C-alpha positions in Angstrom: 22.4 2.8 4.6 19.9 4.2 2.0 18.1 7.7 2.3 15.0 8.4 1.0 13.3 11.7 0.7 9.5 12.4 0.6 7.9 15.9 -0.6 4.4 17.1 0.1 2.9 20.6 -0.2 0.4 21.6 2.5 -1.4 24.9 1.5 -4.1 26.8 3.9 -7.2 27.3 2.2 -9.2 28.5 5.0 -8.8 32.4 4.3 -12.5 33.7 4.7 -11.3 37.0 3.8 -9.8 38.5 6.8 -6.9 36.0 7.3 -6.1 35.1 11.0 -7.3 38.5 12.4 -9.4 36.6 15.3 -9.3 32.7 16.3 -12.9 32.5 15.0 -12.5 34.1 11.6 -10.7 31.5 9.6 -11.2 27.8 8.7 -8.5 25.2 9.4 -9.0 24.0 6.1 -6.1 23.0 4.1 -4.9 20.6 1.2 -2.1 17.9 1.0 -0.6 17.6 -2.4 2.1 15.0 -3.4 3.0 15.0 -7.0 0.9 12.6 -9.2 -1.4 11.5 -6.5 -4.7 12.8 -5.3 -5.3 15.6 -3.1 -6.0 15.2 0.3 -8.7 17.5 1.8 -7.5 18.5 5.7 -8.6 20.5 8.5 -8.3 20.3 12.2 -10.1 17.9 14.5 -13.7 19.3 15.2 -12.8 19.6 18.6 -10.4 22.2 17.4 -12.9 24.3 15.0 -12.1 22.0 12.3 -14.3 20.6 9.6 -15.5 16.7 10.8 -15.8 15.8 6.8 -12.0 16.6 6.3 -9.1 14.3 7.2 -7.2 15.8 10.4 -3.4 15.1 11.2 -4.4 12.8 14.1 -6.4 10.8 11.8 -3.6 10.4 9.2 -0.9 9.9 11.9 -3.2 6.8 13.1 -3.6 5.9 9.3 -0.1 6.2 8.6 0.7 3.8 11.7 -1.9 0.9 10.8 -1.0 1.1 6.9 2.7 0.9 7.6 2.3 -1.9 9.8 0.0 -3.8 7.6 2.5 -3.4 4.5 5.3 -5.0 6.8 3.2 -7.7 8.1 2.0 -8.8 4.8 5.5 -8.7 3.6 6.8 -11.0 6.3 3.5 -13.4 5.9 4.5 -13.8 2.2 8.1 -14.7 2.8 7.3 -17.0 5.5 4.5 -19.1 3.7 2.1 -17.7 5.8 -1.0 -17.0 3.2 -3.2 -14.1 4.1 -6.8 -14.0 2.4 -8.1 -10.9 4.4 -6.7 -7.9 6.4 -8.7 -5.3 8.2 -7.5 -3.2 10.9 -10.0 -1.1 13.3 -7.2 1.2 14.8 -7.7 3.4 17.7 -5.5 6.3 19.3 -5.5 8.2 22.2 -4.5 11.7 22.4 -3.9 13.8 25.6 -4.5 17.5 25.5 -3.1 19.5 28.3 -4.6 22.5 30.1 -2.2 24.7 28.1 -3.6 23.2 24.7 -0.3 21.3 24.2 -0.8 17.9 23.2 0.6 14.4 22.4 -0.3 10.9 21.6 -0.3 8.6 24.5 -0.8 5.3 22.5 -2.0 3.5 19.5 -3.6 0.2 19.2 -3.7 -1.7 16.0 -6.4 -4.3 16.2 -6.4 -6.1 13.1 -8.5 -9.1 12.2 -6.5 -11.4 9.8 -7.8 -14.6 7.8 -5.1 -17.1 6.9 -5.7 -19.8 4.4 -5.0 -22.9 6.8 -5.1 -23.2 10.7 -1.5 -24.3 11.0 -0.7 -20.7 9.8 -2.2 -19.2 12.8 0.6 -19.4 15.3 3.0 -17.7 12.9 0.6 -15.3 11.7 0.2 -14.0 15.0 4.1 -14.0 15.6 4.9 -11.9 12.8 3.1 -8.9 14.0 6.3 -8.3 16.2 8.5 -8.6 13.5 6.5 -6.1 11.3 6.3 -3.7 14.5 10.2 -3.7 14.6 10.4 -2.9 10.9 7.5 -0.2 10.6 9.3 3.2 9.6 6.7 5.2 11.2 6.1 3.1 14.3 10.0 3.5 14.6 9.6 7.4 14.4 7.0 7.9 16.9 7.7 8.2 20.7 4.6 6.5 22.1 3.7 3.0 22.6 2.0 1.1 19.5 0.2 -1.8 20.8 -0.8 -4.9 18.8 -4.2 -6.8 19.4 -4.3 -9.2 16.5 -7.3 -11.6 15.8 -6.3 -14.5 13.6 -8.7 -17.1 11.9 -8.3 -19.5 9.1 -10.5 -19.7 5.9 -12.8 -22.0 5.4 
């Protein structure tokens, strides 16, 4: 078994001068820094007083699930002679916010549209989504269902 370690620095940048002396007196802005990578400007969801022009943790979790699945899927297609020519996922998530303010993700639905080179690759291309889900590190780490609704077509 291998162990992989990751490091990120999250820095709050939303102090407007009085810190967190009142719920409405600070921004939720922050930056996500990972060595030698582009800085991600973050905030909370606009529903929670965040900046709608910045990524929020919920967006990033959804994006992580989608991209992890895609990368495993492309890997399994390549080793199974399924030639993918295009892949785009319009992923969605549902988060439940309780009256107390606590929340949790109810589910994520990945809805990738994939184009493979030949029609005879379609059935295998659809089947490989299950295998990609079984291997996705992020999907294996969450406690809610990650469903898949792939659409596969053949190139012309």
